[in-house]
C-alpha positions in Angstrom: -36.3 28.5 23.7 -32.7 30.4 24.7 -29.5 29.8 22.5 -27.9 27.6 25.0 -30.8 25.6 25.5 -31.4 24.8 21.4 -27.5 24.3 21.2 -27.3 21.9 24.3 -30.0 19.9 22.6 -28.6 19.7 19.1 -24.9 20.0 19.6 -24.5 16.6 21.8 -26.1 15.0 19.1 -24.6 16.2 16.1 -21.3 15.3 17.8 -22.2 12.0 18.9 -23.7 11.2 15.4 -20.4 12.7 13.3 -17.9 10.6 15.7 -19.9 7.5 14.9 -19.6 8.5 10.9 -16.0 9.0 11.5 -15.4 6.2 13.4 -16.6 4.4 10.3 -14.7 6.5 8.3 -12.0 5.5 9.4 -12.5 1.9 10.1 -12.8 1.8 5.9 -11.2 4.3 4.1 -8.3 4.6 6.4 -8.0 0.9 6.4 -8.5 0.4 3.1 -5.0 2.6 2.8 -2.9 0.7 5.3 -4.5 -2.6 4.0 -3.2 -1.5 0.5 0.6 -0.1 1.6 0.8 -3.7 3.2 0.2 -5.7 0.1 2.7 -3.6 -2.1 5.2 -3.9 1.3 4.6 -7.9 0.8 5.2 -8.0 -2.7 8.5 -6.3 -1.8 9.3 -8.7 0.6 8.9 -11.7 -1.7 11.4 -10.0 -4.4 13.8 -9.7 -1.5 12.9 -13.0 -1.1 14.3 -13.7 -4.9 17.5 -11.1 -4.0 18.5 -13.7 -1.1 18.0 -16.6 -3.8 19.6 -14.8 -6.7 22.8 -14.8 -4.6 22.8 -18.6 -4.4 22.4 -18.8 -7.9 25.1 -17.3 -8.6 27.3 -19.3 -6.5 26.5 -22.3 -8.0 27.1 -20.7 -11.2 30.6 -19.5 -10.5 31.2 -23.2 -9.6 29.9 -24.3 -13.0 30.7 -21.8 -15.1 33.2 -24.6 -17.1 30.2 -26.5 -18.1 28.1 -24.2 -20.9 25.2 -26.7 -20.5 24.7 -27.0 -16.2 25.5 -22.9 -16.9 22.7 -22.2 -19.1 20.2 -24.7 -17.3 21.2 -22.9 -13.6 20.1 -19.4 -15.7 16.8 -20.7 -16.8 15.8 -21.5 -12.7 17.4 -18.5 -11.8 15.3 -16.1 -14.3 12.1 -18.8 -13.6 13.2 -17.6 -9.6 13.2 -13.8 -10.7 10.1 -13.9 -12.3 8.2 -15.1 -9.9 9.7 -12.2 -7.6 8.6 -9.7 -10.0 5.1 -11.7 -10.9 4.1 -10.8 -6.6 5.1 -6.8 -7.7 3.0 -7.0 -10.7 0.3 -8.3 -8.9 -0.1 -5.7 -6.5 -0.2 -3.0 -8.6 -3.9 -1.8 -10.4 -4.9 -2.8 -13.6 -4.5 1.1 -14.4 -0.8 1.0 -13.4 0.1 -2.3 -15.1 -0.3 -0.4 -18.9 3.2 -0.6 -20.9 5.1 -3.4 -18.1 7.1 -5.6 -20.6 5.4 -9.2 -20.2 6.7 -11.9 -18.2 9.4 -14.0 -19.8 9.1 -17.6 -19.8 12.5 -19.0 -18.9 12.3 -22.8 -19.8 9.9 -21.8 -23.5 11.8 -18.6 -24.6 14.8 -20.1 -26.5 16.7 -16.7 -26.3 20.3 -16.2 -25.3 20.8 -15.5 -21.7 22.2 -12.0 -22.1 18.8 -11.1 -24.0 16.7 -13.0 -21.3 18.5 -10.9 -18.6 18.0 -7.2 -20.7 14.4 -8.1 -20.7 13.7 -8.9 -17.1 16.2 -6.0 -15.9 13.7 -3.4 -17.9 10.9 -5.0 -16.6 12.4 -5.3 -13.0 13.0 -0.9 -13.7 9.5 -0.4 -14.7 8.1 -2.9 -12.2 10.2 -1.0 -9.1 9.3 2.5 -10.3 5.6 2.2 -10.5 5.6 0.2 -7.2 7.5 3.3 -5.4 6.0 5.6 -7.1 2.2 3.9 -5.8 3.7 3.5 -2.5 4.6 7.1 -2.5 0.6 7.8 -3.5 -0.7 5.8 -1.2 1.1 6.8 1.8 0.7 10.7 1.2 -3.3 9.8 0.8 -3.5 8.1 3.7 -1.1 10.9 6.0 -3.7 13.6 4.9 -6.6 11.3 5.2 -5.3 10.6 8.7 -4.9 14.6 9.6 -8.5 15.3 8.2 -9.2 12.6 10.4 -7.8 13.8 13.6 -9.4 17.7 12.9 -12.4 16.4 12.2 -12.5 14.1 15.6 -11.6 17.2 17.8 -14.3 19.8 15.9 -16.9 17.0 16.4 -15.8 16.3 19.7 -15.6 20.4 20.8 -19.4 20.3 19.6 -20.3 17.8 21.9 -18.4 19.6 24.4 -20.1 22.7 24.2 -23.6 21.2 23.8 -23.0 19.9 27.2 -22.0 23.0 28.4 -24.5 25.0 27.0 -27.0 22.6 28.2 -25.1 23.2 31.8 -25.4 26.9 31.3 -29.1 27.3 30.3 -30.1 24.9 33.6 -27.6 26.9 36.0 -29.1 30.0 34.2 -33.0 28.4 35.1 -32.2 27.4 38.2 
């Protein structure tokens, strides 16, 4: 059996099976990263909704700042809303990246002064946003690398299948 004949039989099979495996890789690994990036983006969107609500809270507060009880109650609602936005970010992070995140504040039962609650929430926000951005960067980099490897593997496997077909054609032409 000549080299062209052997390559003509083996390479198309290797290329086709390899492309099938590559398709499975694409459907699982690459899509998994894309889904995680989507989850992180959704968490960021929930936080942005809080930010838009925050402007309304601040406007209402400006009209009622002469009433200490009303102001305190409004801030309680605002902090509760704030924590909903932060909880979405925290929930989107993997368990190992939740270490050392300041705990969620319960605005209704904390009993702390408004300034202390705001400082605690701001520290929590800072840690969560830093971790969210870092996680997005890691996943985006891994996704880009995986897509690059996928493209190289696709062209390599396709080339093997084509070379096998060429080898089989050459063998047929030479044998004729």
